[in-house]
C-alpha positions in Angstrom: 130.1 133.7 156.9 126.4 133.4 156.7 126.7 132.8 153.3 128.9 129.9 153.2 127.2 128.7 156.4 123.9 128.5 153.3 126.2 126.8 151.0 127.2 124.4 153.3 123.9 123.4 154.5 122.6 123.0 151.1 125.5 121.1 149.7 127.1 121.1 146.0 125.3 122.5 143.5 123.0 119.5 141.8 124.5 118.2 138.9 122.4 118.6 135.7 121.3 115.3 135.0 121.4 113.7 131.5 119.3 110.9 130.2 120.7 107.2 130.7 121.1 105.6 127.5 118.3 103.3 126.9 118.1 99.5 128.3 118.7 97.4 125.1 116.8 94.5 124.4 116.1 91.8 121.5 112.9 90.6 120.4 111.3 88.1 117.9 108.9 88.6 115.2 107.6 84.7 115.0 106.0 83.9 111.7 105.3 81.3 109.0 103.8 81.1 105.7 100.8 78.8 104.5 98.7 78.7 101.7 96.4 81.7 103.0 99.7 83.8 103.6 101.6 85.3 106.3 100.9 85.1 110.3 102.9 86.3 113.1 102.7 84.6 116.7 101.8 87.2 119.4 102.0 86.5 122.8 100.2 88.3 126.0 102.8 90.2 128.5 102.7 88.8 131.6 101.5 91.8 133.5 99.0 93.8 131.4 98.1 90.7 129.2 98.6 92.9 126.0 99.8 91.7 123.0 104.2 91.8 122.2 106.2 90.0 120.2 108.6 88.1 123.0 111.2 90.2 123.7 114.1 90.3 127.0 117.3 91.3 127.9 120.1 90.9 126.0 121.7 87.5 127.2 125.7 87.0 128.3 127.6 85.2 125.7 125.0 85.7 122.9 124.3 88.1 120.3 121.1 90.0 120.0 119.4 88.0 117.4 120.5 84.5 119.6 118.6 86.6 122.2 115.5 87.2 120.4 115.5 83.3 119.5 116.1 82.5 122.8 112.8 84.6 124.3 111.0 83.5 121.3 111.5 79.7 122.8 110.7 80.8 126.3 107.8 83.0 126.1 105.7 81.8 122.8 106.9 77.8 122.8 108.6 78.3 119.2 112.0 77.4 117.6 113.3 78.3 114.2 116.0 80.4 112.0 116.7 83.5 112.7 117.9 86.6 110.7 120.7 88.1 111.8 120.1 91.6 110.6 117.3 93.8 112.9 114.0 94.9 111.2 114.4 97.9 113.2 114.5 99.3 116.9 111.4 100.9 118.8 111.3 102.7 122.3 109.2 101.3 124.7 109.0 101.7 128.8 109.5 99.3 131.5 107.9 100.6 134.9 108.8 98.4 138.1 106.3 100.1 141.1 108.1 103.7 141.5 111.1 103.1 138.7 110.8 103.8 135.2 113.4 102.3 132.7 113.8 103.2 128.9 114.2 100.5 126.9 115.2 100.2 122.9 114.0 96.8 121.4 115.6 95.6 118.3 113.2 93.4 116.0 114.5 89.9 114.4 112.5 87.7 112.0 112.2 84.4 112.7 110.9 82.1 110.7 109.2 79.2 112.7 110.0 75.6 112.2 108.8 74.1 115.2 106.4 74.8 117.7 106.2 73.0 121.2 103.0 72.6 123.4 105.1 72.8 126.6 107.6 75.7 127.0 109.0 77.7 130.3 106.2 80.4 130.2 103.5 78.5 129.2 101.7 78.9 132.1 102.2 83.1 132.4 101.0 84.3 129.0 98.9 83.2 126.0 100.1 83.0 122.3 98.1 83.3 119.3 98.8 82.9 115.3 97.7 86.2 113.7 97.6 87.5 110.0 99.2 90.7 109.5 96.8 93.1 110.0 95.0 91.4 112.6 98.3 91.9 114.7 98.7 95.3 113.8 95.2 95.6 115.3 96.2 94.1 118.5 99.6 95.5 119.0 99.3 98.2 121.5 102.5 99.7 121.0 102.9 101.8 118.2 106.2 101.5 118.1 105.4 97.8 117.5 102.8 98.5 115.2 105.4 100.8 112.8 107.8 98.0 112.5 105.3 95.4 111.7 104.3 97.6 108.5 107.8 97.8 107.6 108.1 93.9 107.1 104.8 93.5 105.7 105.8 93.9 102.7 109.1 91.6 102.7 107.2 88.6 104.7 104.2 89.0 102.2 107.4 88.7 99.8 107.9 85.7 101.1 104.7 84.5 100.8 104.2 84.7 97.0 106.3 82.0 96.2 104.2 79.5 98.4 101.1 81.2 97.4 101.7 80.5 93.7 103.2 76.9 94.2 99.9 76.1 96.2 98.2 77.3 93.5 99.6 75.5 90.4 99.2 72.9 92.4 95.3 73.0 92.3 95.2 74.1 88.3 97.4 70.5 87.9 94.7 68.6 90.0 91.5 70.1 88.2 93.4 69.4 84.4 93.5 65.2 85.6 97.2 65.4 85.7 
């Protein structure tokens, strides 16, 4: 009888917690190619001011890459052509009060075609174009740096034709043609 009372008082045995699947998010790696090479656009996070790529939750009725492009517009004030294949994903954490939420963020390349002077989160964030090497130093999350390093070769390949074309023009101009 005492055993039944103790079992009743303790309640049911705790169910072992299985870790919840991380919340999925999408982010953009806004980039541009100039005669100086490739640069990427970073924004500051609202809460800590760390440099990050624009990212956010998946939006209802949109694909992950469309969500990434929308985040780039809202957080960084840029529009462009977004790729529909992710560079990869990295784990992150969101802390809200005493709650911790695990995230998995997929990043998509976004070739910037338009930069706005006014955008929704302009007063809440800073944005800055950086070289790939400077961005790797400024990014605080090791997962982001790994993805940027993986994307660097691909981005540099995009810059090669632009650099070559600019170089050819200079040679022609110097020879009087």
